[in-house]
C-alpha positions as CSV (number, residue, x, y, z in Angstrom):
1,M,19.8,-30.7,7.4
2,E,19.9,-30.6,11.2
3,K,20.3,-26.8,11.1
4,A,17.3,-26.5,8.8
5,I,15.2,-28.7,11.1
6,Q,16.2,-26.6,14.1
7,R,15.2,-23.4,12.3
8,Q,11.8,-24.9,11.7
9,R,11.4,-25.9,15.3
10,V,12.3,-22.3,16.4
11,L,9.7,-20.9,14.0
12,L,7.1,-23.4,15.0
13,D,7.6,-22.5,18.7
14,H,7.0,-18.9,17.7
15,L,3.9,-19.7,15.8
16,Q,1.8,-21.3,18.6
17,P,-1.9,-20.2,18.7
18,S,-2.5,-16.7,20.1
19,S,-5.3,-15.9,22.5
20,S,-5.3,-12.2,21.6
21,S,-6.6,-10.4,18.6
22,L,-5.7,-6.9,17.5
23,I,-8.4,-6.3,14.9
24,F,-11.0,-8.6,13.6
25,S,-12.7,-10.4,10.8
26,R,-16.4,-10.3,11.2
27,Q,-16.8,-14.1,11.6
28,A,-13.9,-14.6,14.0
29,H,-14.2,-11.6,16.3
30,Q,-17.5,-10.3,17.6
31,S,-16.2,-8.2,20.6
32,T,-16.5,-4.4,20.3
33,D,-13.8,-3.8,22.9
34,L,-10.9,-3.4,20.4
35,S,-7.8,-2.6,22.4
36,A,-4.2,-3.1,21.4
37,S,-2.8,-1.7,24.6
38,S,-1.6,-5.0,26.0
39,C,0.4,-5.5,22.8
40,F,2.1,-2.2,23.1
41,A,2.8,-3.0,26.8
42,G,4.7,-6.1,25.7
43,N,2.1,-8.6,26.9
44,S,1.0,-9.8,23.5
45,S,1.0,-13.5,23.0
46,H,1.4,-13.0,19.3
47,G,4.9,-14.3,19.6
48,Q,3.8,-17.8,20.3
49,R,1.9,-19.5,17.5
50,G,1.2,-22.9,16.0
51,G,0.8,-24.1,12.5
52,S,1.8,-26.6,9.9
53,E,5.3,-26.8,8.3
54,D,3.8,-25.1,5.2
55,D,2.7,-22.2,7.4
56,V,6.3,-21.8,8.6
57,V,7.6,-21.3,5.1
58,I,4.9,-18.9,4.0
59,V,4.5,-16.9,7.2
60,A,8.2,-16.6,8.1
61,F,9.4,-15.4,4.7
62,N,6.6,-14.0,2.7
63,F,4.7,-11.8,5.1
64,S,5.4,-8.4,6.7
65,A,5.2,-8.4,10.4
66,I,4.0,-5.2,12.1
67,T,6.2,-4.9,15.2
68,R,5.6,-1.4,16.6
69,A,3.2,1.5,16.1
70,Y,3.4,4.9,17.7
71,R,1.6,8.2,17.4
72,T,1.4,11.7,18.8
73,A,-1.7,12.8,20.6
74,I,-4.4,14.0,18.2
75,C,-5.1,17.6,18.8
76,K,-7.7,20.1,17.7
77,A,-6.5,22.2,14.7
78,K,-6.2,25.9,15.3
79,R,-7.0,25.6,19.0
80,G,-5.3,22.5,20.4
81,G,-2.0,21.6,21.8
82,F,-0.2,21.4,18.4
83,K,-1.6,24.6,16.8
84,D,1.8,26.2,16.9
85,T,3.8,23.1,16.1
86,L,5.4,22.6,12.7
87,P,4.5,19.4,10.8
88,D,8.1,18.2,10.6
89,D,8.4,18.3,14.4
90,L,5.3,16.1,14.7
91,L,6.6,13.5,12.3
92,A,10.1,13.6,13.7
93,S,8.7,12.7,17.1
94,V,7.2,9.4,16.0
95,L,10.0,8.4,13.7
96,K,12.5,8.9,16.5
97,A,10.3,6.9,18.9
98,V,10.1,4.0,16.5
99,I,13.8,3.7,16.3
100,E,14.6,4.4,20.0
101,K,12.0,2.0,21.4
102,T,12.8,-0.9,19.1
103,K,16.6,-0.4,19.1
104,V,16.5,-0.9,15.3
105,D,19.5,0.7,13.5
106,P,17.9,3.5,11.4
107,A,20.4,2.7,8.6
108,E,18.6,-0.7,8.2
109,V,15.3,0.9,7.2
110,G,14.8,0.4,3.5
111,D,12.2,3.2,3.0
112,I,9.9,5.6,4.9
113,V,6.5,6.3,3.3
114,V,4.4,9.1,4.7
115,G,0.7,9.5,4.0
116,T,-0.4,13.1,3.9
117,V,-3.1,15.1,2.2
118,L,-3.4,18.9,2.5
119,A,0.0,20.3,2.0
120,P,1.4,20.7,-1.5
121,G,3.3,17.5,-2.5
122,S,6.8,19.0,-2.9
123,D,6.5,21.1,0.3
124,R,5.4,18.2,2.4
125,G,8.0,15.9,0.9
126,I,10.7,18.3,1.9
127,E,9.3,18.7,5.4
128,C,9.1,14.9,5.9
129,R,12.6,14.4,4.6
130,M,13.9,17.0,7.1
131,A,11.9,15.2,9.8
132,A,13.7,12.0,9.1
133,F,17.0,13.7,9.6
134,Y,15.8,15.3,12.8
135,A,14.9,11.8,14.0
136,G,18.4,10.5,13.3
137,F,18.0,8.7,10.0
138,P,21.0,8.8,7.7
139,D,20.7,10.3,4.2
140,T,21.0,6.7,2.8
141,V,17.4,6.0,3.9
142,P,14.9,7.3,1.2
143,L,11.6,8.9,2.0
144,R,8.5,9.7,-0.1
145,T,5.0,10.9,0.5
146,V,1.7,9.5,-0.8
147,N,-1.7,11.1,-1.0
148,R,-4.8,9.0,-1.2
149,Q,-7.1,11.3,0.7
150,C,-8.6,9.7,3.8
151,S,-6.8,6.5,3.3
152,S,-3.3,8.0,2.8
153,G,-1.9,6.6,6.0
154,L,-3.2,3.2,5.2
155,Q,-1.8,3.4,1.7
156,A,1.6,4.3,3.1
157,V,1.6,1.2,5.2
158,A,0.3,-0.9,2.3
159,D,3.1,0.4,0.1
160,V,5.8,-0.5,2.6
161,A,4.3,-4.0,3.1
162,A,4.2,-4.5,-0.7
163,Y,7.8,-3.6,-1.1
164,I,8.8,-5.9,1.7
165,K,6.8,-8.8,0.2
166,A,8.4,-8.1,-3.2
167,G,11.9,-8.4,-1.6
168,F,13.1,-4.8,-2.2
169,Y,14.0,-4.5,1.5
170,D,13.3,-6.2,4.8
171,I,12.4,-3.2,7.1
172,G,10.3,-0.2,6.3
173,I,8.2,2.5,8.1
174,G,4.7,3.5,7.1
175,A,3.6,6.9,8.6
176,G,0.9,9.5,8.5
177,L,1.0,13.2,9.1
178,E,-1.5,16.1,9.0
179,S,-1.3,19.6,10.4
180,M,-4.6,21.3,9.7
181,S,-3.4,24.2,11.7
182,N,-0.8,24.9,9.1
183,D,-2.3,23.5,6.0
184,T,-5.9,24.5,5.3
185,V,-8.2,22.7,2.9
186,N,-7.0,24.0,-0.4
187,R,-9.6,25.1,-3.0
188,L,-8.9,24.2,-6.6
189,K,-8.1,27.2,-8.9
190,N,-8.6,27.4,-12.6
191,I,-11.0,24.5,-12.7
192,N,-11.4,23.0,-16.2
193,P,-14.9,24.0,-17.5
194,K,-15.1,20.5,-18.9
195,V,-16.0,19.3,-15.4
196,E,-19.5,20.5,-15.9
197,T,-20.1,18.0,-18.6
198,F,-18.9,15.0,-16.6
199,A,-21.0,14.1,-13.6
200,Q,-18.4,11.9,-12.0
201,A,-15.7,14.5,-12.5
202,R,-18.0,17.1,-11.0
203,D,-18.5,14.9,-7.9
204,C,-14.8,15.1,-7.2
205,L,-15.4,18.7,-6.1
206,L,-17.9,17.7,-3.4
207,P,-16.7,18.6,0.1
208,M,-16.8,15.8,2.7
209,G,-19.6,17.6,4.6
210,I,-21.9,17.5,1.6
211,T,-20.9,13.9,1.0
212,S,-22.0,13.1,4.6
213,E,-25.4,14.8,4.0
214,N,-25.9,12.8,0.7
215,V,-25.2,9.5,2.4
216,A,-27.3,10.2,5.4
217,Q,-30.2,11.2,3.1
218,R,-29.8,8.2,0.8
219,Y,-29.8,5.6,3.6
220,G,-32.1,7.4,6.0
221,V,-29.6,8.0,8.8
222,T,-31.3,10.5,11.1
223,R,-29.8,13.4,13.0
224,L,-30.6,11.6,16.3
225,E,-28.7,8.5,15.2
226,Q,-25.7,10.6,14.3
227,D,-25.8,12.4,17.6
228,Q,-26.2,9.2,19.5
229,A,-23.1,7.8,17.8
230,A,-21.2,10.9,18.6
231,V,-22.1,10.7,22.3
232,E,-21.0,7.0,22.4
233,S,-17.8,7.8,20.6
234,H,-16.7,10.5,23.1
235,K,-17.8,8.3,26.0
236,R,-15.7,5.4,24.9
237,A,-12.7,7.6,24.0
238,A,-12.8,9.3,27.4
239,A,-13.1,5.9,29.2
240,A,-10.1,4.5,27.2
241,T,-8.0,7.6,28.0
242,A,-8.9,7.5,31.7
243,S,-7.9,3.8,31.9
244,G,-4.6,4.4,30.2
245,K,-5.3,2.3,27.0
246,F,-3.6,4.9,24.8
247,K,-0.6,5.6,27.1
248,E,1.8,3.2,25.5
249,E,1.1,4.2,21.9
250,I,1.2,8.0,22.4
251,I,4.6,9.7,22.2
252,P,4.7,12.8,24.4
253,V,5.8,15.9,22.4
254,S,7.4,19.0,24.0
255,T,6.5,22.0,22.0
256,K,5.6,25.7,22.1
257,F,2.2,27.0,22.7
258,V,1.1,30.6,22.2
259,D,-1.8,31.6,24.5
260,P,-4.6,32.9,22.2
261,K,-5.6,35.6,24.6
262,T,-2.3,36.9,26.1
263,R,-0.1,35.9,23.1
264,V,2.5,34.7,25.7
265,E,4.5,31.8,24.4
266,K,5.2,28.8,26.7
267,K,6.6,25.3,26.6
268,I,4.1,22.5,27.0
269,T,4.2,18.7,26.7
270,V,1.3,17.1,24.8
271,S,0.6,13.5,25.7
272,V,-3.2,13.2,25.6
273,D,-5.8,13.6,22.8
274,D,-7.4,17.0,23.4
275,G,-10.5,16.6,21.2
276,I,-12.3,14.2,23.4
277,R,-15.4,15.8,25.1
278,P,-16.4,13.5,28.0
279,N,-19.5,15.5,28.8
280,T,-21.0,15.3,25.3
281,N,-24.8,14.6,25.5
282,I,-27.8,14.4,23.3
283,V,-29.5,17.5,24.7
284,D,-26.5,19.8,23.9
285,L,-25.9,18.2,20.5
286,A,-29.5,18.8,19.5
287,K,-29.1,22.5,19.9
288,L,-26.4,22.7,17.2
289,K,-27.2,24.0,13.8
290,P,-26.3,22.0,10.6
291,A,-22.8,22.8,9.5
292,F,-23.0,22.2,5.7
293,Q,-26.5,22.7,4.5
294,K,-29.6,24.5,6.0
295,D,-31.7,21.4,6.4
296,G,-28.8,19.0,7.0
297,S,-28.1,16.6,9.8
298,T,-24.3,16.9,10.1
299,T,-23.2,19.3,12.8
300,A,-20.0,20.4,14.5
301,G,-20.9,18.1,17.3
302,N,-21.5,14.9,15.4
303,A,-18.8,15.3,12.8
304,S,-15.1,14.6,13.1
305,Q,-12.9,17.4,14.2
306,I,-10.1,18.9,12.1
307,S,-6.8,17.7,13.7
308,D,-3.1,17.9,14.0
309,G,-1.0,14.7,14.6
310,A,1.3,12.1,13.3
311,G,1.8,8.3,13.6
312,A,4.2,5.7,12.4
313,V,4.3,1.9,12.2
314,L,7.4,-0.3,11.8
315,L,7.1,-3.3,9.4
316,M,9.6,-6.0,8.6
317,K,9.9,-9.6,7.5
318,R,8.9,-12.0,10.3
319,R,12.3,-13.7,10.2
320,V,14.0,-10.3,10.8
321,A,11.6,-9.6,13.7
322,L,12.5,-13.0,15.2
323,Q,16.2,-12.3,14.8
324,K,15.9,-9.0,16.6
325,G,13.6,-10.4,19.3
326,L,10.9,-7.9,18.6
327,P,7.2,-8.6,19.5
328,I,4.9,-9.0,16.6
329,L,1.6,-7.2,16.7
330,G,0.0,-8.4,13.5
331,I,0.2,-9.4,9.9
332,F,-0.5,-7.1,7.0
333,S,-2.4,-9.3,4.6
334,G,-4.0,-6.8,2.3
335,N,-6.0,-3.6,1.9
336,N,-8.7,-2.1,-0.3
337,V,-10.2,1.3,-0.7
338,R,-13.8,2.2,-1.6
339,V,-13.9,5.0,-4.2
340,K,-17.4,6.4,-4.0
341,D,-19.6,8.0,-1.3
342,D,-21.6,4.8,-1.0
343,P,-21.4,2.6,2.0
344,A,-22.1,-0.4,-0.2
345,N,-18.7,0.2,-1.7
346,D,-17.2,0.3,1.8
347,V,-18.7,-3.1,2.4
348,R,-17.4,-4.4,-1.0
349,A,-13.9,-3.2,-0.2
350,R,-14.0,-5.0,3.2
351,R,-15.3,-8.2,1.5
352,R,-12.5,-8.1,-1.1
353,V,-9.9,-7.8,1.7
354,S,-11.6,-10.5,3.6
355,V,-11.3,-12.9,0.7
356,T,-7.6,-12.1,0.3
357,A,-7.0,-12.4,4.0
358,T,-8.9,-15.7,4.2
359,T,-6.7,-17.3,1.6
360,T,-3.5,-16.3,3.5
361,K,-4.5,-16.3,7.1
362,R,-3.0,-18.8,9.5
363,D,-4.5,-19.8,12.9
364,G,-3.5,-17.2,15.5
365,D,-2.4,-14.5,13.1
366,D,-3.7,-11.1,13.9
367,H,-4.8,-9.0,11.0
368,L,-4.9,-5.2,11.1
369,G,-7.9,-3.8,9.3
370,D,-10.7,-1.3,8.5
371,N,-9.7,2.2,7.9
372,D,-13.2,3.6,7.7
373,G,-13.5,6.4,5.2
374,N,-14.9,8.9,7.7
375,H,-18.5,8.0,6.9
376,V,-21.7,8.8,8.6
377,V,-22.8,5.2,8.1
378,D,-21.2,1.8,8.4
379,G,-22.2,0.2,5.2
380,E,-25.6,-0.6,3.7
381,R,-28.1,-1.1,6.4
382,E,-25.6,-2.0,9.1
383,T,-25.9,1.5,10.5
384,R,-28.9,0.8,12.8
385,E,-27.0,-2.0,14.6
386,S,-23.6,-0.3,14.5
387,V,-24.8,2.7,16.5
388,N,-25.2,0.4,19.4
389,R,-22.3,-2.0,18.7
390,K,-19.3,0.2,17.9
391,T,-18.0,3.7,17.5
392,R,-17.6,5.2,14.1
393,T,-15.9,8.4,13.0
394,L,-18.5,10.7,11.5
395,I,-18.5,13.0,8.6
């Protein structure tokens, strides 16, 4: 009995209220300066929380604790720092970093799940499996890929969290990988003619650019508003980079780079996102032609770039994180995905997650959230305010 009481005391000491928040619920967090850099630097107060005895039992043993997240720089496809880098090398870099920086024995990892979209499933699965070996994982650690389009990385993390909660294993890695320099957007071949008789099925063939135009038109989002959001996005990204907010989470990658003019190959180290344009301004953006339809409003300047990069997050039971002395960045409580090009569905998805999180959230717990579906708007009529309040990825 005394040992049980002591364990509870240890956990209660760990669960004292936190003063920091990674990501927010709308009611509890109104700040738009969303930075996790202090957590990555080891300054997070997430390790000290408070709560009732009931919270100890539920939190300590039923929830997956996110302890570390790392990524490569995000580079422009075809032209950026990773244009000549193979996908498996990108993934291997972040998988290796997760293990080396946390000192977790790779053999303890129950599964690695990688979200990825463009490459054929079997090919990418093989590449990812090889990447795990390059990173030092033994062949006893399984790996699989998952494709849920824009939310593939989120789904990978959600799958790992679900397996941990179900008790299949205590430690897992959720990752994401895309190399658009190597894997172009594939076009379907031999499309079933039946698609012409099913409107919803036909909509599956719509490219994201046209989806962007449809949503902008439906909700009256103007070209100027999109350009303004793009300017603000680049401005904030440049400021965050200059102040070192991404330094702790980005893993430097040494790779080859072939000069597009001289064709001379050289070795470079990529440690900074190279798609950020600090000098982006309204005047220059206004000169760009629509990219997807003649009278459209989505351009190469206010849409998201095509990119190369990888990222990984380590998840485990809270009790395991405590035993290993690892800092906890947040709690994965749930996820939801909107399934149509309608911002109202995006809002419904968030509300559904919010209800789930509210029923499980303890005071002081940080909850990771909001993988925006690369939309031109931020849900229903929130767009007007969101242009000024926060940065959104456009397309």
